[in-house]
mmCIF file of the N, C-alpha and C atoms, coordinates in Angstrom:
data_MODEL
# 
_entry.id   MODEL 
# 
loop_
_atom_site.group_PDB 
_atom_site.id 
_atom_site.type_symbol 
_atom_site.label_atom_id 
_atom_site.label_alt_id 
_atom_site.label_comp_id 
_atom_site.label_asym_id 
_atom_site.label_entity_id 
_atom_site.label_seq_id 
_atom_site.pdbx_PDB_ins_code 
_atom_site.Cartn_x 
_atom_site.Cartn_y 
_atom_site.Cartn_z 
_atom_site.occupancy 
_atom_site.B_iso_or_equiv 
_atom_site.pdbx_formal_charge 
_atom_site.auth_seq_id 
_atom_site.auth_comp_id 
_atom_site.auth_asym_id 
_atom_site.auth_atom_id 
_atom_site.pdbx_PDB_model_num 
ATOM 1   N N  . ALA A 1 1  ? 3.280  21.687 -18.060 1.00 0.00 ? 1  ALA A N  1 
ATOM 2   C CA . ALA A 1 1  ? 3.016  21.768 -19.488 1.00 0.00 ? 1  ALA A CA 1 
ATOM 3   C C  . ALA A 1 1  ? 1.458  22.088 -19.736 1.00 0.00 ? 1  ALA A C  1 
ATOM 4   N N  . ARG A 1 2  ? 0.681  21.311 -18.844 1.00 0.00 ? 2  ARG A N  1 
ATOM 5   C CA . ARG A 1 2  ? -0.827 21.593 -19.097 1.00 0.00 ? 2  ARG A CA 1 
ATOM 6   C C  . ARG A 1 2  ? -1.164 23.006 -18.855 1.00 0.00 ? 2  ARG A C  1 
ATOM 7   N N  . GLU A 1 3  ? -0.608 23.612 -17.820 1.00 0.00 ? 3  GLU A N  1 
ATOM 8   C CA . GLU A 1 3  ? -0.716 24.939 -17.366 1.00 0.00 ? 3  GLU A CA 1 
ATOM 9   C C  . GLU A 1 3  ? -0.399 25.886 -18.386 1.00 0.00 ? 3  GLU A C  1 
ATOM 10  N N  . SER A 1 4  ? 0.600  25.610 -19.240 1.00 0.00 ? 4  SER A N  1 
ATOM 11  C CA . SER A 1 4  ? 1.052  26.366 -20.380 1.00 0.00 ? 4  SER A CA 1 
ATOM 12  C C  . SER A 1 4  ? 0.299  26.104 -21.660 1.00 0.00 ? 4  SER A C  1 
ATOM 13  N N  . GLY A 1 5  ? -0.722 25.092 -21.669 1.00 0.00 ? 5  GLY A N  1 
ATOM 14  C CA . GLY A 1 5  ? -1.520 24.713 -22.779 1.00 0.00 ? 5  GLY A CA 1 
ATOM 15  C C  . GLY A 1 5  ? -0.736 23.873 -23.747 1.00 0.00 ? 5  GLY A C  1 
ATOM 16  N N  . TRP A 1 6  ? 0.358  23.197 -23.328 1.00 0.00 ? 6  TRP A N  1 
ATOM 17  C CA . TRP A 1 6  ? 1.052  22.307 -24.160 1.00 0.00 ? 6  TRP A CA 1 
ATOM 18  C C  . TRP A 1 6  ? 0.445  20.979 -24.231 1.00 0.00 ? 6  TRP A C  1 
ATOM 19  N N  . PRO A 1 7  ? 0.306  20.313 -25.261 1.00 0.00 ? 7  PRO A N  1 
ATOM 20  C CA . PRO A 1 7  ? -0.229 18.878 -25.241 1.00 0.00 ? 7  PRO A CA 1 
ATOM 21  C C  . PRO A 1 7  ? 0.898  17.974 -24.551 1.00 0.00 ? 7  PRO A C  1 
ATOM 22  N N  . ILE A 1 8  ? 0.385  16.871 -23.892 1.00 0.00 ? 8  ILE A N  1 
ATOM 23  C CA . ILE A 1 8  ? 1.282  16.017 -23.208 1.00 0.00 ? 8  ILE A CA 1 
ATOM 24  C C  . ILE A 1 8  ? 1.062  14.580 -23.742 1.00 0.00 ? 8  ILE A C  1 
ATOM 25  N N  . LEU A 1 9  ? 2.188  13.920 -23.879 1.00 0.00 ? 9  LEU A N  1 
ATOM 26  C CA . LEU A 1 9  ? 2.136  12.529 -24.396 1.00 0.00 ? 9  LEU A CA 1 
ATOM 27  C C  . LEU A 1 9  ? 3.169  11.800 -23.436 1.00 0.00 ? 9  LEU A C  1 
ATOM 28  N N  . ALA A 1 10 ? 2.848  10.723 -22.907 1.00 0.00 ? 10 ALA A N  1 
ATOM 29  C CA . ALA A 1 10 ? 3.751  10.024 -22.157 1.00 0.00 ? 10 ALA A CA 1 
ATOM 30  C C  . ALA A 1 10 ? 4.354  8.841  -23.004 1.00 0.00 ? 10 ALA A C  1 
ATOM 31  N N  . LEU A 1 11 ? 5.585  8.787  -22.972 1.00 0.00 ? 11 LEU A N  1 
ATOM 32  C CA . LEU A 1 11 ? 6.262  7.580  -23.806 1.00 0.00 ? 11 LEU A CA 1 
ATOM 33  C C  . LEU A 1 11 ? 6.857  6.629  -22.810 1.00 0.00 ? 11 LEU A C  1 
ATOM 34  N N  . LEU A 1 12 ? 6.336  5.385  -22.710 1.00 0.00 ? 12 LEU A N  1 
ATOM 35  C CA . LEU A 1 12 ? 6.904  4.541  -21.699 1.00 0.00 ? 12 LEU A CA 1 
ATOM 36  C C  . LEU A 1 12 ? 7.663  3.516  -22.461 1.00 0.00 ? 12 LEU A C  1 
ATOM 37  N N  . THR A 1 13 ? 8.979  3.341  -22.046 1.00 0.00 ? 13 THR A N  1 
ATOM 38  C CA . THR A 1 13 ? 9.886  2.370  -22.653 1.00 0.00 ? 13 THR A CA 1 
ATOM 39  C C  . THR A 1 13 ? 10.720 1.594  -21.702 1.00 0.00 ? 13 THR A C  1 
ATOM 40  N N  . GLY A 1 14 ? 10.929 0.361  -21.902 1.00 0.00 ? 14 GLY A N  1 
ATOM 41  C CA . GLY A 1 14 ? 11.683 -0.429 -20.925 1.00 0.00 ? 14 GLY A CA 1 
ATOM 42  C C  . GLY A 1 14 ? 11.025 -0.791 -19.638 1.00 0.00 ? 14 GLY A C  1 
ATOM 43  N N  . VAL A 1 15 ? 9.528  -0.740 -19.708 1.00 0.00 ? 15 VAL A N  1 
ATOM 44  C CA . VAL A 1 15 ? 8.798  -1.016 -18.560 1.00 0.00 ? 15 VAL A CA 1 
ATOM 45  C C  . VAL A 1 15 ? 7.872  -2.055 -18.879 1.00 0.00 ? 15 VAL A C  1 
ATOM 46  N N  . ASP A 1 16 ? 7.631  -2.971 -18.088 1.00 0.00 ? 16 ASP A N  1 
ATOM 47  C CA . ASP A 1 16 ? 6.572  -4.007 -18.384 1.00 0.00 ? 16 ASP A CA 1 
ATOM 48  C C  . ASP A 1 16 ? 5.916  -4.412 -17.040 1.00 0.00 ? 16 ASP A C  1 
ATOM 49  N N  . GLY A 1 17 ? 4.853  -5.460 -17.122 1.00 0.00 ? 17 GLY A N  1 
ATOM 50  C CA . GLY A 1 17 ? 4.268  -6.078 -15.919 1.00 0.00 ? 17 GLY A CA 1 
ATOM 51  C C  . GLY A 1 17 ? 3.575  -4.945 -15.184 1.00 0.00 ? 17 GLY A C  1 
ATOM 52  N N  . ASP A 1 18 ? 3.665  -5.176 -13.841 1.00 0.00 ? 18 ASP A N  1 
ATOM 53  C CA . ASP A 1 18 ? 2.809  -4.352 -12.973 1.00 0.00 ? 18 ASP A CA 1 
ATOM 54  C C  . ASP A 1 18 ? 3.237  -2.855 -12.989 1.00 0.00 ? 18 ASP A C  1 
ATOM 55  N N  . ARG A 1 19 ? 4.586  -2.670 -13.136 1.00 0.00 ? 19 ARG A N  1 
ATOM 56  C CA . ARG A 1 19 ? 5.007  -1.202 -13.222 1.00 0.00 ? 19 ARG A CA 1 
ATOM 57  C C  . ARG A 1 19 ? 4.528  -0.602 -14.361 1.00 0.00 ? 19 ARG A C  1 
ATOM 58  N N  . LEU A 1 20 ? 4.399  -1.206 -15.539 1.00 0.00 ? 20 LEU A N  1 
ATOM 59  C CA . LEU A 1 20 ? 3.735  -0.638 -16.615 1.00 0.00 ? 20 LEU A CA 1 
ATOM 60  C C  . LEU A 1 20 ? 2.320  -0.369 -16.479 1.00 0.00 ? 20 LEU A C  1 
ATOM 61  N N  . ASP A 1 21 ? 1.664  -1.316 -16.012 1.00 0.00 ? 21 ASP A N  1 
ATOM 62  C CA . ASP A 1 21 ? 0.216  -1.158 -15.630 1.00 0.00 ? 21 ASP A CA 1 
ATOM 63  C C  . ASP A 1 21 ? -0.111 0.086  -14.625 1.00 0.00 ? 21 ASP A C  1 
ATOM 64  N N  . MET A 1 22 ? 0.856  0.206  -13.607 1.00 0.00 ? 22 MET A N  1 
ATOM 65  C CA . MET A 1 22 ? 0.651  1.352  -12.647 1.00 0.00 ? 22 MET A CA 1 
ATOM 66  C C  . MET A 1 22 ? 0.920  2.698  -13.409 1.00 0.00 ? 22 MET A C  1 
ATOM 67  N N  . LEU A 1 23 ? 2.041  2.729  -14.354 1.00 0.00 ? 23 LEU A N  1 
ATOM 68  C CA . LEU A 1 23 ? 2.301  4.018  -14.883 1.00 0.00 ? 23 LEU A CA 1 
ATOM 69  C C  . LEU A 1 23 ? 1.149  4.376  -15.889 1.00 0.00 ? 23 LEU A C  1 
ATOM 70  N N  . GLU A 1 24 ? 0.695  3.373  -16.586 1.00 0.00 ? 24 GLU A N  1 
ATOM 71  C CA . GLU A 1 24 ? -0.360 3.695  -17.574 1.00 0.00 ? 24 GLU A CA 1 
ATOM 72  C C  . GLU A 1 24 ? -1.579 4.199  -16.881 1.00 0.00 ? 24 GLU A C  1 
ATOM 73  N N  . ARG A 1 25 ? -2.007 3.601  -15.746 1.00 0.00 ? 25 ARG A N  1 
ATOM 74  C CA . ARG A 1 25 ? -3.113 4.177  -15.005 1.00 0.00 ? 25 ARG A CA 1 
ATOM 75  C C  . ARG A 1 25 ? -2.796 5.476  -14.444 1.00 0.00 ? 25 ARG A C  1 
ATOM 76  N N  . PHE A 1 26 ? -1.563 5.671  -13.918 1.00 0.00 ? 26 PHE A N  1 
ATOM 77  C CA . PHE A 1 26 ? -1.299 7.200  -13.549 1.00 0.00 ? 26 PHE A CA 1 
ATOM 78  C C  . PHE A 1 26 ? -1.511 8.106  -14.504 1.00 0.00 ? 26 PHE A C  1 
ATOM 79  N N  . PHE A 1 27 ? -1.018 7.893  -15.670 1.00 0.00 ? 27 PHE A N  1 
ATOM 80  C CA . PHE A 1 27 ? -1.049 8.890  -16.877 1.00 0.00 ? 27 PHE A CA 1 
ATOM 81  C C  . PHE A 1 27 ? -2.554 9.146  -17.305 1.00 0.00 ? 27 PHE A C  1 
ATOM 82  N N  . VAL A 1 28 ? -3.106 7.939  -17.528 1.00 0.00 ? 28 VAL A N  1 
ATOM 83  C CA . VAL A 1 28 ? -4.613 8.083  -17.850 1.00 0.00 ? 28 VAL A CA 1 
ATOM 84  C C  . VAL A 1 28 ? -5.540 8.821  -16.850 1.00 0.00 ? 28 VAL A C  1 
ATOM 85  N N  . GLU A 1 29 ? -5.197 8.558  -15.636 1.00 0.00 ? 29 GLU A N  1 
ATOM 86  C CA . GLU A 1 29 ? -5.884 9.342  -14.502 1.00 0.00 ? 29 GLU A CA 1 
ATOM 87  C C  . GLU A 1 29 ? -5.753 10.852 -14.667 1.00 0.00 ? 29 GLU A C  1 
ATOM 88  N N  . LEU A 1 30 ? -4.514 11.156 -15.198 1.00 0.00 ? 30 LEU A N  1 
ATOM 89  C CA . LEU A 1 30 ? -4.222 12.666 -15.368 1.00 0.00 ? 30 LEU A CA 1 
ATOM 90  C C  . LEU A 1 30 ? -4.745 13.111 -16.688 1.00 0.00 ? 30 LEU A C  1 
ATOM 91  N N  . GLY A 1 31 ? -5.211 12.352 -17.510 1.00 0.00 ? 31 GLY A N  1 
ATOM 92  C CA . GLY A 1 31 ? -5.741 12.715 -18.775 1.00 0.00 ? 31 GLY A CA 1 
ATOM 93  C C  . GLY A 1 31 ? -4.699 12.844 -19.812 1.00 0.00 ? 31 GLY A C  1 
ATOM 94  N N  . VAL A 1 32 ? -3.581 12.145 -19.656 1.00 0.00 ? 32 VAL A N  1 
ATOM 95  C CA . VAL A 1 32 ? -2.370 12.131 -20.501 1.00 0.00 ? 32 VAL A CA 1 
ATOM 96  C C  . VAL A 1 32 ? -2.485 10.931 -21.471 1.00 0.00 ? 32 VAL A C  1 
ATOM 97  N N  . GLN A 1 33 ? -2.248 11.158 -22.654 1.00 0.00 ? 33 GLN A N  1 
ATOM 98  C CA . GLN A 1 33 ? -2.224 10.039 -23.649 1.00 0.00 ? 33 GLN A CA 1 
ATOM 99  C C  . GLN A 1 33 ? -0.824 9.270  -23.465 1.00 0.00 ? 33 GLN A C  1 
ATOM 100 N N  . VAL A 1 34 ? -0.988 8.060  -23.538 1.00 0.00 ? 34 VAL A N  1 
ATOM 101 C CA . VAL A 1 34 ? 0.171  7.075  -23.237 1.00 0.00 ? 34 VAL A CA 1 
ATOM 102 C C  . VAL A 1 34 ? 0.570  6.283  -24.340 1.00 0.00 ? 34 VAL A C  1 
ATOM 103 N N  . ILE A 1 35 ? 1.786  6.116  -24.819 1.00 0.00 ? 35 ILE A N  1 
ATOM 104 C CA . ILE A 1 35 ? 2.371  5.127  -25.667 1.00 0.00 ? 35 ILE A CA 1 
ATOM 105 C C  . ILE A 1 35 ? 3.240  4.244  -24.891 1.00 0.00 ? 35 ILE A C  1 
ATOM 106 N N  . SER A 1 36 ? 3.018  2.884  -24.985 1.00 0.00 ? 36 SER A N  1 
ATOM 107 C CA . SER A 1 36 ? 3.995  1.975  -24.321 1.00 0.00 ? 36 SER A CA 1 
ATOM 108 C C  . SER A 1 36 ? 4.800  1.166  -25.337 1.00 0.00 ? 36 SER A C  1 
ATOM 109 N N  . ILE A 1 37 ? 5.968  1.423  -25.375 1.00 0.00 ? 37 ILE A N  1 
ATOM 110 C CA . ILE A 1 37 ? 6.908  0.842  -26.472 1.00 0.00 ? 37 ILE A CA 1 
ATOM 111 C C  . ILE A 1 37 ? 7.270  -0.644 -25.923 1.00 0.00 ? 37 ILE A C  1 
ATOM 112 N N  . PRO A 1 38 ? 7.076  -1.596 -26.724 1.00 0.00 ? 38 PRO A N  1 
ATOM 113 C CA . PRO A 1 38 ? 7.392  -2.873 -26.412 1.00 0.00 ? 38 PRO A CA 1 
ATOM 114 C C  . PRO A 1 38 ? 8.805  -3.059 -25.928 1.00 0.00 ? 38 PRO A C  1 
ATOM 115 N N  . THR A 1 39 ? 9.117  -3.927 -24.961 1.00 0.00 ? 39 THR A N  1 
ATOM 116 C CA . THR A 1 39 ? 10.331 -4.158 -24.305 1.00 0.00 ? 39 THR A CA 1 
ATOM 117 C C  . THR A 1 39 ? 11.269 -4.948 -25.321 1.00 0.00 ? 39 THR A C  1 
ATOM 118 N N  . ASN A 1 40 ? 12.579 -5.028 -24.838 1.00 0.00 ? 40 ASN A N  1 
ATOM 119 C CA . ASN A 1 40 ? 13.498 -5.875 -25.883 1.00 0.00 ? 40 ASN A CA 1 
ATOM 120 C C  . ASN A 1 40 ? 12.975 -7.273 -25.792 1.00 0.00 ? 40 ASN A C  1 
ATOM 121 N N  . ARG A 1 41 ? 12.468 -7.719 -24.626 1.00 0.00 ? 41 ARG A N  1 
ATOM 122 C CA . ARG A 1 41 ? 11.891 -9.238 -24.572 1.00 0.00 ? 41 ARG A CA 1 
ATOM 123 C C  . ARG A 1 41 ? 10.846 -9.343 -25.612 1.00 0.00 ? 41 ARG A C  1 
ATOM 124 N N  . GLU A 1 42 ? 9.888  -8.459 -25.637 1.00 0.00 ? 42 GLU A N  1 
ATOM 125 C CA . GLU A 1 42 ? 8.716  -8.581 -26.479 1.00 0.00 ? 42 GLU A CA 1 
ATOM 126 C C  . GLU A 1 42 ? 8.893  -8.368 -27.912 1.00 0.00 ? 42 GLU A C  1 
ATOM 127 N N  . ARG A 1 43 ? 9.760  -7.420 -28.107 1.00 0.00 ? 43 ARG A N  1 
ATOM 128 C CA . ARG A 1 43 ? 10.230 -7.091 -29.643 1.00 0.00 ? 43 ARG A CA 1 
ATOM 129 C C  . ARG A 1 43 ? 11.740 -6.921 -29.826 1.00 0.00 ? 43 ARG A C  1 
ATOM 130 N N  . PRO A 1 44 ? 12.598 -8.002 -29.682 1.00 0.00 ? 44 PRO A N  1 
ATOM 131 C CA . PRO A 1 44 ? 13.947 -7.947 -29.922 1.00 0.00 ? 44 PRO A CA 1 
ATOM 132 C C  . PRO A 1 44 ? 14.306 -7.349 -31.134 1.00 0.00 ? 44 PRO A C  1 
ATOM 133 N N  . ASP A 1 45 ? 13.484 -7.479 -32.237 1.00 0.00 ? 45 ASP A N  1 
ATOM 134 C CA . ASP A 1 45 ? 13.888 -6.886 -33.551 1.00 0.00 ? 45 ASP A CA 1 
ATOM 135 C C  . ASP A 1 45 ? 13.941 -5.341 -33.616 1.00 0.00 ? 45 ASP A C  1 
ATOM 136 N N  . LEU A 1 46 ? 13.408 -4.701 -32.528 1.00 0.00 ? 46 LEU A N  1 
ATOM 137 C CA . LEU A 1 46 ? 13.539 -3.259 -32.385 1.00 0.00 ? 46 LEU A CA 1 
ATOM 138 C C  . LEU A 1 46 ? 14.859 -2.813 -31.714 1.00 0.00 ? 46 LEU A C  1 
ATOM 139 N N  . TYR A 1 47 ? 15.766 -3.664 -31.257 1.00 0.00 ? 47 TYR A N  1 
ATOM 140 C CA . TYR A 1 47 ? 16.808 -3.285 -30.372 1.00 0.00 ? 47 TYR A CA 1 
ATOM 141 C C  . TYR A 1 47 ? 18.022 -3.890 -31.026 1.00 0.00 ? 47 TYR A C  1 
ATOM 142 N N  . PHE A 1 48 ? 19.242 -3.304 -30.762 1.00 0.00 ? 48 PHE A N  1 
ATOM 143 C CA . PHE A 1 48 ? 20.529 -3.745 -31.022 1.00 0.00 ? 48 PHE A CA 1 
ATOM 144 C C  . PHE A 1 48 ? 20.804 -4.931 -29.995 1.00 0.00 ? 48 PHE A C  1 
ATOM 145 N N  . LYS A 1 49 ? 21.493 -5.912 -30.374 1.00 0.00 ? 49 LYS A N  1 
ATOM 146 C CA . LYS A 1 49 ? 21.795 -6.951 -29.484 1.00 0.00 ? 49 LYS A CA 1 
ATOM 147 C C  . LYS A 1 49 ? 22.942 -6.747 -28.520 1.00 0.00 ? 49 LYS A C  1 
ATOM 148 N N  . VAL A 1 50 ? 23.747 -5.797 -28.952 1.00 0.00 ? 50 VAL A N  1 
ATOM 149 C CA . VAL A 1 50 ? 24.923 -5.480 -28.211 1.00 0.00 ? 50 VAL A CA 1 
ATOM 150 C C  . VAL A 1 50 ? 24.622 -4.597 -26.941 1.00 0.00 ? 50 VAL A C  1 
ATOM 151 N N  . ASP A 1 51 ? 23.829 -3.528 -26.985 1.00 0.00 ? 51 ASP A N  1 
ATOM 152 C CA . ASP A 1 51 ? 23.525 -2.726 -25.981 1.00 0.00 ? 51 ASP A CA 1 
ATOM 153 C C  . ASP A 1 51 ? 22.068 -2.417 -25.513 1.00 0.00 ? 51 ASP A C  1 
ATOM 154 N N  . GLY A 1 52 ? 21.258 -2.992 -26.361 1.00 0.00 ? 52 GLY A N  1 
ATOM 155 C CA . GLY A 1 52 ? 19.740 -2.852 -25.951 1.00 0.00 ? 52 GLY A CA 1 
ATOM 156 C C  . GLY A 1 52 ? 19.112 -1.618 -26.181 1.00 0.00 ? 52 GLY A C  1 
ATOM 157 N N  . GLN A 1 53 ? 19.849 -0.742 -27.009 1.00 0.00 ? 53 GLN A N  1 
ATOM 158 C CA . GLN A 1 53 ? 19.295 0.547  -27.473 1.00 0.00 ? 53 GLN A CA 1 
ATOM 159 C C  . GLN A 1 53 ? 18.497 0.191  -28.748 1.00 0.00 ? 53 GLN A C  1 
ATOM 160 N N  . TRP A 1 54 ? 17.567 1.163  -29.091 1.00 0.00 ? 54 TRP A N  1 
ATOM 161 C CA . TRP A 1 54 ? 16.767 0.986  -30.347 1.00 0.00 ? 54 TRP A CA 1 
ATOM 162 C C  . TRP A 1 54 ? 17.692 0.886  -31.634 1.00 0.00 ? 54 TRP A C  1 
ATOM 163 N N  . ASN A 1 55 ? 17.347 0.198  -32.406 1.00 0.00 ? 55 ASN A N  1 
ATOM 164 C CA . ASN A 1 55 ? 18.244 0.074  -33.829 1.00 0.00 ? 55 ASN A CA 1 
ATOM 165 C C  . ASN A 1 55 ? 17.273 0.952  -34.732 1.00 0.00 ? 55 ASN A C  1 
ATOM 166 N N  . SER A 1 56 ? 17.617 0.963  -35.977 1.00 0.00 ? 56 SER A N  1 
ATOM 167 C CA . SER A 1 56 ? 16.965 1.847  -36.899 1.00 0.00 ? 56 SER A CA 1 
ATOM 168 C C  . SER A 1 56 ? 15.328 1.438  -37.036 1.00 0.00 ? 56 SER A C  1 
ATOM 169 N N  . ARG A 1 57 ? 15.129 0.179  -36.990 1.00 0.00 ? 57 ARG A N  1 
ATOM 170 C CA . ARG A 1 57 ? 13.820 -0.448 -36.950 1.00 0.00 ? 57 ARG A CA 1 
ATOM 171 C C  . ARG A 1 57 ? 13.035 0.179  -35.762 1.00 0.00 ? 57 ARG A C  1 
ATOM 172 N N  . GLY A 1 58 ? 13.745 0.122  -34.616 1.00 0.00 ? 58 GLY A N  1 
ATOM 173 C CA . GLY A 1 58 ? 13.065 0.649  -33.306 1.00 0.00 ? 58 GLY A CA 1 
ATOM 174 C C  . GLY A 1 58 ? 12.835 2.126  -33.364 1.00 0.00 ? 58 GLY A C  1 
ATOM 175 N N  . HIS A 1 59 ? 13.801 2.829  -33.901 1.00 0.00 ? 59 HIS A N  1 
ATOM 176 C CA . HIS A 1 59 ? 13.432 4.270  -33.920 1.00 0.00 ? 59 HIS A CA 1 
ATOM 177 C C  . HIS A 1 59 ? 12.372 4.538  -34.861 1.00 0.00 ? 59 HIS A C  1 
ATOM 178 N N  . GLU A 1 60 ? 12.276 3.800  -35.979 1.00 0.00 ? 60 GLU A N  1 
ATOM 179 C CA . GLU A 1 60 ? 11.150 3.993  -36.876 1.00 0.00 ? 60 GLU A CA 1 
ATOM 180 C C  . GLU A 1 60 ? 9.820  3.648  -36.169 1.00 0.00 ? 60 GLU A C  1 
ATOM 181 N N  . PHE A 1 61 ? 9.862  2.520  -35.499 1.00 0.00 ? 61 PHE A N  1 
ATOM 182 C CA . PHE A 1 61 ? 8.632  2.086  -34.806 1.00 0.00 ? 61 PHE A CA 1 
ATOM 183 C C  . PHE A 1 61 ? 8.188  3.141  -33.700 1.00 0.00 ? 61 PHE A C  1 
ATOM 184 N N  . VAL A 1 62 ? 9.106  3.713  -32.960 1.00 0.00 ? 62 VAL A N  1 
ATOM 185 C CA . VAL A 1 62 ? 8.807  4.843  -31.938 1.00 0.00 ? 62 VAL A CA 1 
ATOM 186 C C  . VAL A 1 62 ? 8.242  6.003  -32.657 1.00 0.00 ? 62 VAL A C  1 
ATOM 187 N N  . ALA A 1 63 ? 8.937  6.446  -33.701 1.00 0.00 ? 63 ALA A N  1 
ATOM 188 C CA . ALA A 1 63 ? 8.516  7.697  -34.417 1.00 0.00 ? 63 ALA A CA 1 
ATOM 189 C C  . ALA A 1 63 ? 7.133  7.533  -34.948 1.00 0.00 ? 63 ALA A C  1 
ATOM 190 N N  . ARG A 1 64 ? 6.740  6.343  -35.608 1.00 0.00 ? 64 ARG A N  1 
ATOM 191 C CA . ARG A 1 64 ? 5.539  6.172  -35.999 1.00 0.00 ? 64 ARG A CA 1 
ATOM 192 C C  . ARG A 1 64 ? 4.461  6.138  -34.935 1.00 0.00 ? 64 ARG A C  1 
ATOM 193 N N  . SER A 1 65 ? 4.695  5.501  -33.851 1.00 0.00 ? 65 SER A N  1 
ATOM 194 C CA . SER A 1 65 ? 3.859  5.476  -32.835 1.00 0.00 ? 65 SER A CA 1 
ATOM 195 C C  . SER A 1 65 ? 3.530  6.917  -32.312 1.00 0.00 ? 65 SER A C  1 
ATOM 196 N N  . VAL A 1 66 ? 4.548  7.662  -32.108 1.00 0.00 ? 66 VAL A N  1 
ATOM 197 C CA . VAL A 1 66 ? 4.287  9.110  -31.664 1.00 0.00 ? 66 VAL A CA 1 
ATOM 198 C C  . VAL A 1 66 ? 3.498  9.760  -32.709 1.00 0.00 ? 66 VAL A C  1 
ATOM 199 N N  . LEU A 1 67 ? 3.825  9.678  -33.978 1.00 0.00 ? 67 LEU A N  1 
ATOM 200 C CA . LEU A 1 67 ? 3.054  10.374 -35.016 1.00 0.00 ? 67 LEU A CA 1 
ATOM 201 C C  . LEU A 1 67 ? 1.621  9.916  -35.002 1.00 0.00 ? 67 LEU A C  1 
ATOM 202 N N  . ASP A 1 68 ? 1.405  8.600  -34.969 1.00 0.00 ? 68 ASP A N  1 
ATOM 203 C CA . ASP A 1 68 ? -0.039 8.125  -34.840 1.00 0.00 ? 68 ASP A CA 1 
ATOM 204 C C  . ASP A 1 68 ? -0.725 8.693  -33.551 1.00 0.00 ? 68 ASP A C  1 
ATOM 205 N N  . ALA A 1 69 ? -0.098 8.824  -32.500 1.00 0.00 ? 69 ALA A N  1 
ATOM 206 C CA . ALA A 1 69 ? -0.715 9.391  -31.311 1.00 0.00 ? 69 ALA A CA 1 
ATOM 207 C C  . ALA A 1 69 ? -1.039 10.874 -31.536 1.00 0.00 ? 69 ALA A C  1 
ATOM 208 N N  . ILE A 1 70 ? -0.115 11.610 -32.199 1.00 0.00 ? 70 ILE A N  1 
ATOM 209 C CA . ILE A 1 70 ? -0.363 13.074 -32.484 1.00 0.00 ? 70 ILE A CA 1 
ATOM 210 C C  . ILE A 1 70 ? -1.553 13.202 -33.391 1.00 0.00 ? 70 ILE A C  1 
ATOM 211 N N  . ILE A 1 71 ? -1.695 12.376 -34.272 1.00 0.00 ? 71 ILE A N  1 
ATOM 212 C CA . ILE A 1 71 ? -2.911 12.436 -35.198 1.00 0.00 ? 71 ILE A CA 1 
ATOM 213 C C  . ILE A 1 71 ? -4.123 11.916 -34.554 1.00 0.00 ? 71 ILE A C  1 
ATOM 214 N N  . LYS A 1 72 ? -4.174 10.742 -33.933 1.00 0.00 ? 72 LYS A N  1 
ATOM 215 C CA . LYS A 1 72 ? -5.252 10.143 -33.246 1.00 0.00 ? 72 LYS A CA 1 
ATOM 216 C C  . LYS A 1 72 ? -5.845 11.089 -32.142 1.00 0.00 ? 72 LYS A C  1 
ATOM 217 N N  . PHE A 1 73 ? -4.924 11.646 -31.348 1.00 0.00 ? 73 PHE A N  1 
ATOM 218 C CA . PHE A 1 73 ? -5.329 12.312 -30.171 1.00 0.00 ? 73 PHE A CA 1 
ATOM 219 C C  . PHE A 1 73 ? -5.405 13.798 -30.413 1.00 0.00 ? 73 PHE A C  1 
ATOM 220 N N  . ASP A 1 74 ? -5.163 14.220 -31.677 1.00 0.00 ? 74 ASP A N  1 
ATOM 221 C CA . ASP A 1 74 ? -4.956 15.733 -32.057 1.00 0.00 ? 74 ASP A CA 1 
ATOM 222 C C  . ASP A 1 74 ? -4.183 16.386 -31.010 1.00 0.00 ? 74 ASP A C  1 
ATOM 223 N N  . LEU A 1 75 ? -2.878 15.924 -30.829 1.00 0.00 ? 75 LEU A N  1 
ATOM 224 C CA . LEU A 1 75 ? -2.054 16.644 -29.908 1.00 0.00 ? 75 LEU A CA 1 
ATOM 225 C C  . LEU A 1 75 ? -1.535 18.002 -30.501 1.00 0.00 ? 75 LEU A C  1 
ATOM 226 N N  . THR A 1 76 ? -1.822 18.306 -31.576 1.00 0.00 ? 76 THR A N  1 
ATOM 227 C CA . THR A 1 76 ? -1.450 19.703 -32.065 1.00 0.00 ? 76 THR A CA 1 
ATOM 228 C C  . THR A 1 76 ? -2.231 20.713 -31.577 1.00 0.00 ? 76 THR A C  1 
ATOM 229 N N  . ARG A 1 77 ? -3.441 20.257 -30.909 1.00 0.00 ? 77 ARG A N  1 
ATOM 230 C CA . ARG A 1 77 ? -4.388 21.318 -30.327 1.00 0.00 ? 77 ARG A CA 1 
ATOM 231 C C  . ARG A 1 77 ? -3.740 21.704 -29.017 1.00 0.00 ? 77 ARG A C  1 
ATOM 232 N N  . THR A 1 78 ? -3.933 23.009 -28.580 1.00 0.00 ? 78 THR A N  1 
ATOM 233 C CA . THR A 1 78 ? -3.426 23.521 -27.243 1.00 0.00 ? 78 THR A CA 1 
ATOM 234 C C  . THR A 1 78 ? -4.616 23.841 -26.569 1.00 0.00 ? 78 THR A C  1 
ATOM 235 N N  . GLY A 1 79 ? -4.451 23.919 -25.241 1.00 0.00 ? 79 GLY A N  1 
ATOM 236 C CA . GLY A 1 79 ? -5.399 24.588 -24.368 1.00 0.00 ? 79 GLY A CA 1 
ATOM 237 C C  . GLY A 1 79 ? -6.419 23.337 -23.810 1.00 0.00 ? 79 GLY A C  1 
# 
């Protein structure tokens, strides 16, 4: 993506603890912006109780997080 001039955003979901720390460091070292979505344990209000997928509140939370990152990091810029 970078070679093609596309902006990159890593969206981490369902990951916590040491694994989350490792992935965040990995992407930051590559110069990639990272969004870490809270897990079901951290924010159960974002997930359906039945299957653990995002509910409407979860989808809104993620969409706003992505939009905020696009604005904050000017991911509309290429190159």
